[in-house]
C-alpha positions in Angstrom: 43.3 -75.4 39.8 46.4 -76.9 37.4 47.9 -74.4 35.1 48.0 -74.8 31.3 51.7 -75.0 29.9 50.9 -71.4 28.7 49.8 -70.0 32.0 53.0 -71.7 33.6 55.0 -70.0 30.9 53.3 -67.0 31.6 53.7 -67.2 35.3 57.5 -68.3 35.2 58.6 -65.4 32.7 56.6 -62.6 34.0 58.6 -63.3 37.4 62.2 -62.9 36.1 64.9 -61.1 37.3 68.4 -60.2 36.3 71.5 -58.6 37.7 74.7 -57.7 36.2 78.0 -59.0 37.5 80.9 -56.4 36.6 84.2 -56.6 38.3 83.2 -59.4 40.8 80.1 -56.8 41.9 76.9 -58.4 41.5 74.7 -55.0 40.7 71.0 -54.7 41.9 68.0 -57.0 40.3 65.9 -55.7 37.8 62.8 -57.1 36.4 63.2 -58.9 32.8 60.2 -57.2 30.7 60.6 -59.1 27.6 62.8 -61.9 25.9 63.7 -65.4 26.8 66.4 -66.8 29.2 69.7 -66.5 27.8 71.1 -70.2 28.4 67.6 -71.3 29.6 66.9 -75.1 28.7 63.5 -74.0 27.2 64.4 -70.7 25.4 65.7 -72.4 22.0 62.7 -74.3 21.8 60.8 -71.3 22.6 62.4 -69.2 20.4 61.9 -71.7 17.3 58.3 -71.8 18.4 57.8 -68.2 18.4 59.4 -67.6 15.0 58.0 -70.8 13.1 55.7 -68.7 11.5 58.5 -66.3 9.8 60.1 -69.5 8.7 56.7 -70.3 7.1 56.1 -66.7 5.7 59.6 -66.8 3.9 59.0 -70.1 2.7 56.2 -69.6 0.8 56.9 -66.3 -0.4 58.1 -67.4 -3.6 61.8 -65.5 -3.1 64.6 -66.6 -1.7 67.4 -69.5 -2.4 66.1 -72.8 -3.4 68.4 -76.0 -4.2 66.1 -77.9 -6.2 62.8 -78.0 -4.7 64.3 -77.2 -1.1 64.1 -73.7 0.6 67.0 -72.7 1.8 66.4 -69.3 1.6 66.5 -68.8 5.7 68.6 -70.5 8.3 67.7 -69.7 11.9 70.5 -70.6 15.0 69.9 -69.6 18.0 68.6 -66.2 17.7 70.4 -65.5 14.7 68.6 -65.4 10.9 70.3 -65.7 7.6 68.5 -64.9 4.6 69.8 -66.1 1.2 68.4 -65.1 -2.2 69.9 -65.4 -5.6 68.6 -61.6 -6.4 68.8 -58.3 -4.6 65.2 -57.9 -5.4 64.4 -61.3 -3.7 66.6 -60.4 -0.7 64.6 -57.0 -0.3 61.5 -59.2 -0.5 62.5 -61.2 2.5 63.6 -58.5 4.3 60.2 -56.5 3.9 58.5 -60.2 5.2 61.0 -59.7 8.5 60.0 -56.2 9.0 56.0 -56.9 8.8 56.9 -59.9 11.1 58.3 -57.7 13.8 56.0 -55.2 13.3 53.0 -57.7 13.9 54.7 -59.5 16.7 56.4 -56.3 18.5 59.9 -57.6 17.9 62.8 -55.7 16.8 65.7 -57.1 14.4 69.0 -55.6 15.7 70.3 -53.5 12.8 73.4 -52.8 14.6 74.3 -56.4 14.3 72.8 -57.1 10.7 75.3 -57.7 7.7 74.9 -57.8 4.3 77.3 -59.7 1.3 76.9 -60.2 -2.1 78.5 -62.5 -4.3 78.6 -62.7 -8.1 78.7 -60.4 -11.2 76.9 -57.3 -12.1 73.4 -56.8 -10.6 70.8 -55.4 -12.2 68.7 -54.4 -9.1 70.6 -51.1 -8.6 69.0 -49.7 -5.6 68.9 -49.9 -2.3 68.3 -52.4 0.4 66.8 -51.8 3.7 65.4 -53.5 6.9 63.2 -50.5 8.8 64.1 -47.0 7.1 67.4 -46.9 9.1 69.3 -49.7 7.8 70.0 -48.9 3.9 72.9 -50.4 1.9 73.4 -49.2 -1.5 73.7 -52.2 -4.2 75.0 -51.9 -7.7 
């Protein structure tokens, strides 16, 4: 019986094993329980397919940066996401959408690698920006 594409990917990814090489010594193999193969030829395409709904949710939220009618409020590159908004309130709304997406699809954004930068003058949104409850930045 022929496998469907989903069945083929499930079969392939459910059998993945990894090992760590350190000081020229390859450690014992272990089963990869989640994620995509780093460096795998299909990985960027599978990741793009996986986060396509997130990009749509961000685009159609009404928040984020627009240049004319073009939405540029999120930029995806490999497994990195950049969120852009002209206001801190809008940025928090985009973060909330990402948090909800992560909850729905059982993923976790790495808050240890997350960064925040603001430009411009005084911001009237004097509050906190947060992703999950443990990454909070005071603004204003």
